[in-house]
DOVEXBA-284797 format. One record per residue (C-alpha): residue number from 1; residue in three letters; y, x, z. Coordinates in steps of 0.05 Angstrom, whole numbers, plus 5000, padded with zeros to 4 digits. Example, Ala and Ser with C-alpha at 12.3 -4.5 7.8 and 13.67 -1.06 7.14 Angstrom:
# DOVEXBA-284797
<site nr="1" rest="ALA" yy="4910" xx="5246" zz="5156"/>
<site nr="2" rest="SER" yy="4979" xx="5273" zz="5143"/>
# end
This chain:
# DOVEXBA-284797
<site nr="1" rest="MET" yy="4885" xx="4207" zz="5423"/>
<site nr="2" rest="ARG" yy="4842" xx="4251" zz="5466"/>
<site nr="3" rest="SER" yy="4780" xx="4229" zz="5428"/>
<site nr="4" rest="ILE" yy="4813" xx="4246" zz="5362"/>
<site nr="5" rest="ALA" yy="4835" xx="4315" zz="5387"/>
<site nr="6" rest="PHE" yy="4765" xx="4328" zz="5414"/>
<site nr="7" rest="ALA" yy="4735" xx="4308" zz="5347"/>
<site nr="8" rest="LEU" yy="4781" xx="4356" zz="5310"/>
<site nr="9" rest="LEU" yy="4761" xx="4412" zz="5357"/>
<site nr="10" rest="LEU" yy="4688" xx="4398" zz="5343"/>
<site nr="11" rest="VAL" yy="4701" xx="4400" zz="5268"/>
<site nr="12" rest="ALA" yy="4740" xx="4466" zz="5275"/>
<site nr="13" rest="GLY" yy="4685" xx="4495" zz="5318"/>
<site nr="14" rest="ALA" yy="4631" xx="4475" zz="5269"/>
<site nr="15" rest="ALA" yy="4671" xx="4506" zz="5211"/>
<site nr="16" rest="LEU" yy="4677" xx="4572" zz="5249"/>
<site nr="17" rest="ALA" yy="4603" xx="4571" zz="5267"/>
<site nr="18" rest="GLN" yy="4587" xx="4565" zz="5193"/>
<site nr="19" rest="TYR" yy="4638" xx="4616" zz="5170"/>
<site nr="20" rest="PRO" yy="4627" xx="4650" zz="5124"/>
<site nr="21" rest="SER" yy="4579" xx="4606" zz="5086"/>
<site nr="22" rest="LYS" yy="4598" xx="4632" zz="5017"/>
<site nr="23" rest="PRO" yy="4625" xx="4697" zz="4986"/>
<site nr="24" rest="ILE" yy="4692" xx="4724" zz="5010"/>
<site nr="25" rest="ARG" yy="4741" xx="4748" zz="4957"/>
<site nr="26" rest="ILE" yy="4788" xx="4806" zz="4973"/>
<site nr="27" rest="VAL" yy="4844" xx="4812" zz="4923"/>
<site nr="28" rest="ALA" yy="4870" xx="4882" zz="4909"/>
<site nr="29" rest="PRO" yy="4939" xx="4877" zz="4877"/>
<site nr="30" rest="PHE" yy="4929" xx="4939" zz="4834"/>
<site nr="31" rest="PRO" yy="4877" xx="4967" zz="4786"/>
<site nr="32" rest="PRO" yy="4813" xx="5003" zz="4808"/>
<site nr="33" rest="GLY" yy="4821" xx="5074" zz="4832"/>
<site nr="34" rest="GLY" yy="4884" xx="5066" zz="4874"/>
<site nr="35" rest="SER" yy="4894" xx="5062" zz="4949"/>
<site nr="36" rest="ALA" yy="4894" xx="4985" zz="4952"/>
<site nr="37" rest="ASP" yy="4828" xx="4984" zz="4915"/>
<site nr="38" rest="PHE" yy="4800" xx="5039" zz="4961"/>
<site nr="39" rest="THR" yy="4820" xx="4999" zz="5023"/>
<site nr="40" rest="ALA" yy="4790" xx="4934" zz="4995"/>
<site nr="41" rest="ARG" yy="4723" xx="4967" zz="4980"/>
<site nr="42" rest="VAL" yy="4716" xx="4999" zz="5049"/>
<site nr="43" rest="ILE" yy="4727" xx="4931" zz="5082"/>
<site nr="44" rest="ALA" yy="4686" xx="4892" zz="5031"/>
<site nr="45" rest="GLU" yy="4626" xx="4938" zz="5041"/>
<site nr="46" rest="HIS" yy="4626" xx="4924" zz="5116"/>
<site nr="47" rest="PHE" yy="4639" xx="4849" zz="5109"/>
<site nr="48" rest="SER" yy="4579" xx="4842" zz="5063"/>
<site nr="49" rest="LYS" yy="4533" xx="4874" zz="5114"/>
<site nr="50" rest="ALA" yy="4564" xx="4841" zz="5176"/>
<site nr="51" rest="PHE" yy="4569" xx="4770" zz="5149"/>
<site nr="52" rest="GLY" yy="4507" xx="4767" zz="5105"/>
<site nr="53" rest="GLN" yy="4551" xx="4741" zz="5049"/>
<site nr="54" rest="PRO" yy="4578" xx="4780" zz="4990"/>
<site nr="55" rest="ALA" yy="4649" xx="4805" zz="4997"/>
<site nr="56" rest="VAL" yy="4676" xx="4814" zz="4927"/>
<site nr="57" rest="VAL" yy="4736" xx="4857" zz="4908"/>
<site nr="58" rest="GLU" yy="4780" xx="4826" zz="4853"/>
<site nr="59" rest="ASN" yy="4831" xx="4872" zz="4822"/>
<site nr="60" rest="LEU" yy="4892" xx="4831" zz="4802"/>
<site nr="61" rest="PRO" yy="4946" xx="4879" zz="4779"/>
<site nr="62" rest="GLY" yy="5014" xx="4861" zz="4751"/>
<site nr="63" rest="ALA" yy="5088" xx="4857" zz="4769"/>
<site nr="64" rest="GLY" yy="5082" xx="4907" zz="4826"/>
<site nr="65" rest="GLY" yy="5034" xx="4863" zz="4865"/>
<site nr="66" rest="VAL" yy="5074" xx="4798" zz="4855"/>
<site nr="67" rest="ILE" yy="5018" xx="4763" zz="4816"/>
<site nr="68" rest="ALA" yy="4967" xx="4776" zz="4871"/>
<site nr="69" rest="ALA" yy="5017" xx="4755" zz="4925"/>
<site nr="70" rest="GLU" yy="5030" xx="4690" zz="4888"/>
<site nr="71" rest="ARG" yy="4955" xx="4676" zz="4885"/>
<site nr="72" rest="ASN" yy="4949" xx="4690" zz="4959"/>
<site nr="73" rest="ALA" yy="5007" xx="4643" zz="4977"/>
<site nr="74" rest="LYS" yy="4973" xx="4585" zz="4940"/>
<site nr="75" rest="ALA" yy="4902" xx="4598" zz="4962"/>
<site nr="76" rest="ALA" yy="4865" xx="4553" zz="5012"/>
<site nr="77" rest="PRO" yy="4874" xx="4581" zz="5083"/>
<site nr="78" rest="ASP" yy="4799" xx="4578" zz="5097"/>
<site nr="79" rest="GLY" yy="4784" xx="4653" zz="5103"/>
<site nr="80" rest="TYR" yy="4750" xx="4659" zz="5036"/>
<site nr="81" rest="THR" yy="4809" xx="4689" zz="4999"/>
<site nr="82" rest="LEU" yy="4841" xx="4751" zz="5028"/>
<site nr="83" rest="ILE" yy="4890" xx="4802" zz="5001"/>
<site nr="84" rest="VAL" yy="4903" xx="4876" zz="5011"/>
<site nr="85" rest="GLY" yy="4975" xx="4871" zz="5034"/>
<site nr="86" rest="SER" yy="5019" xx="4932" zz="5025"/>
<site nr="87" rest="THR" yy="5089" xx="4959" zz="5038"/>
<site nr="88" rest="GLY" yy="5114" xx="4931" zz="4972"/>
<site nr="89" rest="ILE" yy="5088" xx="4861" zz="4970"/>
<site nr="90" rest="MET" yy="5095" xx="4846" zz="5045"/>
<site nr="91" rest="SER" yy="5161" xx="4882" zz="5061"/>
<site nr="92" rest="VAL" yy="5199" xx="4914" zz="5004"/>
<site nr="93" rest="ASN" yy="5199" xx="4860" zz="4950"/>
<site nr="94" rest="ALA" yy="5242" xx="4813" zz="4991"/>
<site nr="95" rest="SER" yy="5300" xx="4862" zz="4983"/>
<site nr="96" rest="LEU" yy="5284" xx="4890" zz="4915"/>
<site nr="97" rest="LEU" yy="5268" xx="4830" zz="4871"/>
<site nr="98" rest="LYS" yy="5312" xx="4771" zz="4854"/>
<site nr="99" rest="ASN" yy="5283" xx="4701" zz="4854"/>
<site nr="100" rest="LEU" yy="5218" xx="4724" zz="4887"/>
<site nr="101" rest="SER" yy="5165" xx="4671" zz="4877"/>
<site nr="102" rest="TYR" yy="5136" xx="4678" zz="4947"/>
<site nr="103" rest="ASP" yy="5165" xx="4690" zz="5016"/>
<site nr="104" rest="PRO" yy="5137" xx="4754" zz="5048"/>
<site nr="105" rest="ALA" yy="5156" xx="4728" zz="5117"/>
<site nr="106" rest="LYS" yy="5119" xx="4662" zz="5110"/>
<site nr="107" rest="ASP" yy="5066" xx="4667" zz="5056"/>
<site nr="108" rest="PHE" yy="5018" xx="4714" zz="5091"/>
<site nr="109" rest="THR" yy="4974" xx="4709" zz="5152"/>
<site nr="110" rest="PRO" yy="4969" xx="4781" zz="5178"/>
<site nr="111" rest="VAL" yy="4899" xx="4800" zz="5201"/>
<site nr="112" rest="SER" yy="4901" xx="4875" zz="5211"/>
<site nr="113" rest="LEU" yy="4939" xx="4936" zz="5187"/>
<site nr="114" rest="VAL" yy="4881" xx="4980" zz="5165"/>
<site nr="115" rest="ILE" yy="4912" xx="5047" zz="5145"/>
<site nr="116" rest="ARG" yy="4977" xx="5083" zz="5135"/>
<site nr="117" rest="VAL" yy="4980" xx="5133" zz="5079"/>
<site nr="118" rest="PRO" yy="5027" xx="5192" zz="5069"/>
<site nr="119" rest="SER" yy="5049" xx="5207" zz="4998"/>
<site nr="120" rest="TYR" yy="5060" xx="5273" zz="4962"/>
<site nr="121" rest="LEU" yy="5113" xx="5294" zz="4913"/>
<site nr="122" rest="VAL" yy="5071" xx="5320" zz="4855"/>
<site nr="123" rest="ILE" yy="5088" xx="5347" zz="4787"/>
<site nr="124" rest="ASN" yy="5053" xx="5363" zz="4722"/>
<site nr="125" rest="PRO" yy="5040" xx="5438" zz="4718"/>
<site nr="126" rest="LYS" yy="5084" xx="5444" zz="4657"/>
<site nr="127" rest="VAL" yy="5146" xx="5427" zz="4698"/>
<site nr="128" rest="PRO" yy="5183" xx="5493" zz="4712"/>
<site nr="129" rest="ALA" yy="5185" xx="5488" zz="4788"/>
<site nr="130" rest="ASN" yy="5144" xx="5518" zz="4845"/>
<site nr="131" rest="SER" yy="5183" xx="5487" zz="4902"/>
<site nr="132" rest="LEU" yy="5223" xx="5426" zz="4918"/>
<site nr="133" rest="LYS" yy="5288" xx="5465" zz="4914"/>
<site nr="134" rest="GLU" yy="5270" xx="5490" zz="4844"/>
<site nr="135" rest="LEU" yy="5253" xx="5419" zz="4822"/>
<site nr="136" rest="ILE" yy="5320" xx="5393" zz="4848"/>
<site nr="137" rest="ASP" yy="5358" xx="5450" zz="4815"/>
<site nr="138" rest="TYR" yy="5322" xx="5436" zz="4749"/>
<site nr="139" rest="ALA" yy="5335" xx="5362" zz="4753"/>
<site nr="140" rest="ARG" yy="5409" xx="5374" zz="4767"/>
<site nr="141" rest="ALA" yy="5415" xx="5422" zz="4709"/>
<site nr="142" rest="ASN" yy="5378" xx="5374" zz="4662"/>
<site nr="143" rest="PRO" yy="5398" xx="5303" zz="4680"/>
<site nr="144" rest="GLY" yy="5353" xx="5250" zz="4650"/>
<site nr="145" rest="ARG" yy="5303" xx="5301" zz="4623"/>
<site nr="146" rest="LEU" yy="5252" xx="5290" zz="4678"/>
<site nr="147" rest="THR" yy="5211" xx="5226" zz="4685"/>
<site nr="148" rest="TYR" yy="5172" xx="5198" zz="4743"/>
<site nr="149" rest="ALA" yy="5112" xx="5150" zz="4743"/>
<site nr="150" rest="SER" yy="5120" xx="5084" zz="4779"/>
<site nr="151" rest="ALA" yy="5065" xx="5035" zz="4795"/>
<site nr="152" rest="GLY" yy="5113" xx="4976" zz="4790"/>
<site nr="153" rest="ASN" yy="5176" xx="4949" zz="4822"/>
<site nr="154" rest="GLY" yy="5172" xx="4949" zz="4898"/>
<site nr="155" rest="THR" yy="5113" xx="4997" zz="4903"/>
<site nr="156" rest="SER" yy="5120" xx="5061" zz="4941"/>
<site nr="157" rest="GLN" yy="5114" xx="5099" zz="4875"/>
<site nr="158" rest="HIS" yy="5180" xx="5064" zz="4857"/>
<site nr="159" rest="THR" yy="5219" xx="5062" zz="4922"/>
<site nr="160" rest="ASN" yy="5202" xx="5132" zz="4946"/>
<site nr="161" rest="PRO" yy="5226" xx="5168" zz="4882"/>
<site nr="162" rest="GLU" yy="5289" xx="5125" zz="4882"/>
<site nr="163" rest="LEU" yy="5303" xx="5146" zz="4953"/>
<site nr="164" rest="PHE" yy="5289" xx="5218" zz="4933"/>
<site nr="165" rest="LYS" yy="5337" xx="5212" zz="4874"/>
<site nr="166" rest="SER" yy="5392" xx="5183" zz="4918"/>
<site nr="167" rest="MET" yy="5385" xx="5237" zz="4972"/>
<site nr="168" rest="ALA" yy="5378" xx="5294" zz="4922"/>
<site nr="169" rest="LYS" yy="5433" xx="5267" zz="4877"/>
<site nr="170" rest="VAL" yy="5392" xx="5274" zz="4813"/>
<site nr="171" rest="PHE" yy="5378" xx="5229" zz="4753"/>
<site nr="172" rest="ILE" yy="5304" xx="5221" zz="4737"/>
<site nr="173" rest="LEU" yy="5279" xx="5167" zz="4691"/>
<site nr="174" rest="PRO" yy="5225" xx="5118" zz="4716"/>
<site nr="175" rest="ILE" yy="5166" xx="5101" zz="4672"/>
<site nr="176" rest="THR" yy="5127" xx="5040" zz="4697"/>
<site nr="177" rest="TYR" yy="5051" xx="5032" zz="4695"/>
<site nr="178" rest="ARG" yy="5003" xx="4977" zz="4718"/>
<site nr="179" rest="GLY" yy="4982" xx="5013" zz="4781"/>
<site nr="180" rest="SER" yy="4975" xx="5082" zz="4812"/>
<site nr="181" rest="ALA" yy="4911" xx="5101" zz="4776"/>
<site nr="182" rest="PRO" yy="4941" xx="5095" zz="4705"/>
<site nr="183" rest="ALA" yy="5006" xx="5126" zz="4731"/>
<site nr="184" rest="MET" yy="4967" xx="5186" zz="4757"/>
<site nr="185" rest="ALA" yy="4930" xx="5192" zz="4690"/>
<site nr="186" rest="ALA" yy="4997" xx="5194" zz="4655"/>
<site nr="187" rest="LEU" yy="5021" xx="5249" zz="4702"/>
<site nr="188" rest="MET" yy="4959" xx="5291" zz="4691"/>
<site nr="189" rest="SER" yy="4965" xx="5284" zz="4616"/>
<site nr="190" rest="GLY" yy="5038" xx="5306" zz="4616"/>
<site nr="191" rest="GLU" yy="5063" xx="5238" zz="4593"/>
<site nr="192" rest="VAL" yy="5109" xx="5239" zz="4655"/>
<site nr="193" rest="ASP" yy="5134" xx="5297" zz="4697"/>
<site nr="194" rest="MET" yy="5129" xx="5276" zz="4770"/>
<site nr="195" rest="MET" yy="5107" xx="5224" zz="4819"/>
<site nr="196" rest="ILE" yy="5109" xx="5211" zz="4893"/>
<site nr="197" rest="GLU" yy="5038" xx="5187" zz="4902"/>
<site nr="198" rest="LEU" yy="4991" xx="5167" zz="4958"/>
<site nr="199" rest="GLY" yy="4940" xx="5216" zz="4985"/>
<site nr="200" rest="PRO" yy="4876" xx="5179" zz="4963"/>
<site nr="201" rest="THR" yy="4898" xx="5184" zz="4891"/>
<site nr="202" rest="SER" yy="4936" xx="5250" zz="4891"/>
<site nr="203" rest="ILE" yy="4897" xx="5296" zz="4937"/>
<site nr="204" rest="PRO" yy="4833" xx="5300" zz="4894"/>
<site nr="205" rest="GLN" yy="4876" xx="5318" zz="4834"/>
<site nr="206" rest="ILE" yy="4916" xx="5369" zz="4874"/>
<site nr="207" rest="LYS" yy="4852" xx="5403" zz="4898"/>
<site nr="208" rest="ALA" yy="4825" xx="5403" zz="4827"/>
<site nr="209" rest="GLY" yy="4888" xx="5438" zz="4802"/>
<site nr="210" rest="ARG" yy="4906" xx="5383" zz="4753"/>
<site nr="211" rest="ILE" yy="4974" xx="5371" zz="4787"/>
<site nr="212" rest="LYS" yy="5019" xx="5412" zz="4832"/>
<site nr="213" rest="ALA" yy="5041" xx="5389" zz="4902"/>
<site nr="214" rest="LEU" yy="5110" xx="5408" zz="4925"/>
<site nr="215" rest="ALA" yy="5119" xx="5368" zz="4989"/>
<site nr="216" rest="ALA" yy="5094" xx="5311" zz="5034"/>
<site nr="217" rest="SER" yy="5135" xx="5248" zz="5042"/>
<site nr="218" rest="THR" yy="5128" xx="5238" zz="5117"/>
<site nr="219" rest="ALA" yy="5172" xx="5266" zz="5172"/>
<site nr="220" rest="GLN" yy="5115" xx="5308" zz="5199"/>
<site nr="221" rest="ARG" yy="5065" xx="5349" zz="5161"/>
<site nr="222" rest="THR" yy="5001" xx="5313" zz="5145"/>
<site nr="223" rest="ARG" yy="4931" xx="5325" zz="5173"/>
<site nr="224" rest="ALA" yy="4903" xx="5326" zz="5103"/>
<site nr="225" rest="MET" yy="4950" xx="5381" zz="5077"/>
<site nr="226" rest="PRO" yy="4979" xx="5416" zz="5139"/>
<site nr="227" rest="ASP" yy="5004" xx="5477" zz="5100"/>
<site nr="228" rest="LEU" yy="5047" xx="5435" zz="5053"/>
<site nr="229" rest="PRO" yy="5120" xx="5427" zz="5075"/>
<site nr="230" rest="THR" yy="5151" xx="5358" zz="5080"/>
<site nr="231" rest="ILE" yy="5207" xx="5335" zz="5035"/>
<site nr="232" rest="ALA" yy="5252" xx="5337" zz="5096"/>
<site nr="233" rest="GLU" yy="5233" xx="5409" zz="5112"/>
<site nr="234" rest="ALA" yy="5239" xx="5431" zz="5039"/>
<site nr="235" rest="GLY" yy="5310" xx="5409" zz="5029"/>
<site nr="236" rest="LEU" yy="5324" xx="5335" zz="5043"/>
<site nr="237" rest="PRO" yy="5331" xx="5327" zz="5119"/>
<site nr="238" rest="GLY" yy="5317" xx="5256" zz="5142"/>
<site nr="239" rest="PHE" yy="5269" xx="5237" zz="5086"/>
<site nr="240" rest="ASP" yy="5211" xx="5199" zz="5116"/>
<site nr="241" rest="ALA" yy="5168" xx="5150" zz="5077"/>
<site nr="242" rest="PHE" yy="5096" xx="5128" zz="5078"/>
<site nr="243" rest="THR" yy="5059" xx="5067" zz="5054"/>
<site nr="244" rest="TRP" yy="5008" xx="5023" zz="5087"/>
<site nr="245" rest="PHE" yy="4952" xx="4975" zz="5071"/>
<site nr="246" rest="GLY" yy="4925" xx="4917" zz="5111"/>
<site nr="247" rest="ILE" yy="4884" xx="4855" zz="5105"/>
<site nr="248" rest="ALA" yy="4921" xx="4788" zz="5104"/>
<site nr="249" rest="GLY" yy="4906" xx="4717" zz="5082"/>
<site nr="250" rest="PRO" yy="4943" xx="4656" zz="5058"/>
<site nr="251" rest="PRO" yy="4992" xx="4622" zz="5105"/>
<site nr="252" rest="GLY" yy="4962" xx="4576" zz="5157"/>
<site nr="253" rest="MET" yy="4894" xx="4609" zz="5168"/>
<site nr="254" rest="PRO" yy="4859" xx="4585" zz="5231"/>
<site nr="255" rest="ARG" yy="4866" xx="4631" zz="5290"/>
<site nr="256" rest="ASP" yy="4791" xx="4635" zz="5303"/>
<site nr="257" rest="ILE" yy="4776" xx="4658" zz="5232"/>
<site nr="258" rest="VAL" yy="4833" xx="4708" zz="5235"/>
<site nr="259" rest="MET" yy="4805" xx="4738" zz="5299"/>
<site nr="260" rest="ARG" yy="4734" xx="4740" zz="5272"/>
<site nr="261" rest="LEU" yy="4758" xx="4778" zz="5210"/>
<site nr="262" rest="HIS" yy="4800" xx="4824" zz="5253"/>
<site nr="263" rest="ALA" yy="4740" xx="4842" zz="5297"/>
<site nr="264" rest="GLU" yy="4699" xx="4861" zz="5236"/>
<site nr="265" rest="ILE" yy="4756" xx="4903" zz="5206"/>
<site nr="266" rest="VAL" yy="4759" xx="4943" zz="5271"/>
<site nr="267" rest="LYS" yy="4684" xx="4954" zz="5266"/>
<site nr="268" rest="ALA" yy="4690" xx="4973" zz="5192"/>
<site nr="269" rest="VAL" yy="4735" xx="5032" zz="5206"/>
<site nr="270" rest="ALA" yy="4704" xx="5052" zz="5273"/>
<site nr="271" rest="PRO" yy="4645" xx="5095" zz="5251"/>
<site nr="272" rest="PRO" yy="4662" xx="5170" zz="5249"/>
<site nr="273" rest="GLU" yy="4635" xx="5176" zz="5178"/>
<site nr="274" rest="THR" yy="4682" xx="5120" zz="5154"/>
<site nr="275" rest="ARG" yy="4742" xx="5151" zz="5188"/>
<site nr="276" rest="ALA" yy="4723" xx="5218" zz="5159"/>
<site nr="277" rest="ARG" yy="4718" xx="5186" zz="5090"/>
<site nr="278" rest="LEU" yy="4788" xx="5156" zz="5098"/>
<site nr="279" rest="GLU" yy="4820" xx="5217" zz="5128"/>
<site nr="280" rest="ALA" yy="4790" xx="5262" zz="5074"/>
<site nr="281" rest="VAL" yy="4837" xx="5229" zz="5024"/>
<site nr="282" rest="GLY" yy="4897" xx="5230" zz="5071"/>
<site nr="283" rest="ALA" yy="4893" xx="5161" zz="5102"/>
<site nr="284" rest="GLU" yy="4906" xx="5150" zz="5176"/>
<site nr="285" rest="VAL" yy="4866" xx="5093" zz="5209"/>
<site nr="286" rest="VAL" yy="4906" xx="5041" zz="5247"/>
<site nr="287" rest="ALA" yy="4866" xx="4975" zz="5254"/>
<site nr="288" rest="ASN" yy="4916" xx="4939" zz="5298"/>
<site nr="289" rest="THR" yy="4919" xx="4867" zz="5321"/>
<site nr="290" rest="PRO" yy="4945" xx="4808" zz="5279"/>
<site nr="291" rest="GLU" yy="5006" xx="4805" zz="5325"/>
<site nr="292" rest="GLU" yy="5020" xx="4879" zz="5319"/>
<site nr="293" rest="PHE" yy="5012" xx="4875" zz="5244"/>
<site nr="294" rest="ALA" yy="5062" xx="4817" zz="5240"/>
<site nr="295" rest="GLU" yy="5113" xx="4854" zz="5282"/>
<site nr="296" rest="PHE" yy="5103" xx="4918" zz="5241"/>
<site nr="297" rest="GLN" yy="5113" xx="4878" zz="5176"/>
<site nr="298" rest="GLN" yy="5180" xx="4852" zz="5202"/>
<site nr="299" rest="LYS" yy="5204" xx="4921" zz="5222"/>
<site nr="300" rest="GLU" yy="5184" xx="4950" zz="5155"/>
<site nr="301" rest="ALA" yy="5222" xx="4895" zz="5118"/>
<site nr="302" rest="ALA" yy="5285" xx="4912" zz="5157"/>
<site nr="303" rest="LYS" yy="5275" xx="4987" zz="5146"/>
<site nr="304" rest="TRP" yy="5267" xx="4981" zz="5071"/>
<site nr="305" rest="ALA" yy="5323" xx="4931" zz="5063"/>
<site nr="306" rest="LYS" yy="5369" xx="4986" zz="5091"/>
<site nr="307" rest="VAL" yy="5337" xx="5038" zz="5046"/>
<site nr="308" rest="VAL" yy="5347" xx="4995" zz="4984"/>
<site nr="309" rest="LYS" yy="5420" xx="4982" zz="5003"/>
<site nr="310" rest="ASP" yy="5436" xx="5054" zz="5022"/>
<site nr="311" rest="ALA" yy="5401" xx="5083" zz="4960"/>
<site nr="312" rest="GLY" yy="5439" xx="5035" zz="4915"/>
<site nr="313" rest="ILE" yy="5375" xx="5005" zz="4885"/>
<site nr="314" rest="ARG" yy="5395" xx="4941" zz="4849"/>
<site nr="315" rest="PRO" yy="5349" xx="4880" zz="4856"/>
<site nr="316" rest="GLU" yy="5315" xx="4865" zz="4790"/>
# end
């Protein structure tokens, strides 16, 4: 038995020594241009240099990230297929979707939470509101007239506005798109009226004057837009929501490969210029350990299960 165990250790050690010996694929569950894609490309750029093997980003949108999560759950746990895990696919979907085809608690191997990202309540300039209070007053006076852009069931662009609607006691219609980039394009064109969108996608458009920001989603004001009040400050005390993105793999990934990937993720976000690049679009760098990421995922699942229940969001 000892000889067999020793042989297995030698094989595992040899596999790690050769890893990676071919390209690594990082699946982004949403289209190019959104925060998941942004995260994937920052990490892929570093992996390609550090490992001497291409790290390729594959955008696999659809069903609010469920299609990508299904692919991850079925992939070989060899470290060559990774996914940008997010609030929705790793925590929220378990409470929000009936008959979910994967188990968020079992079908991921957390590697590292990379960034947390505040969102901003933004509107098309044609909407007659210059503050959160004015938006709420208008929505109450015109129930069902306003629409918001969602990036799919379970995404922050879906859960955050539903929480907002519940707390503000307003009726705003959701319009679903295949990711945050096409949803933002619809907001800028006036196809929809509002959105609660992540900083990397919304801040450039806010600064360009294409959309109007009314409030930040987090409990505290953000570093990226410190003069902008929070939703809690502006009229809905207790509102606190942000999303996050991390690197995970299929279930059962070897510990040594997980730790090697984690070490490179830490290096990827360590340079001041990389942090500045991320913070410029509102992201806050985390880069925690696999164990910390797993614990965080569990806490987020419990938090959003309560939000879904309290907000009266029905599983779909």
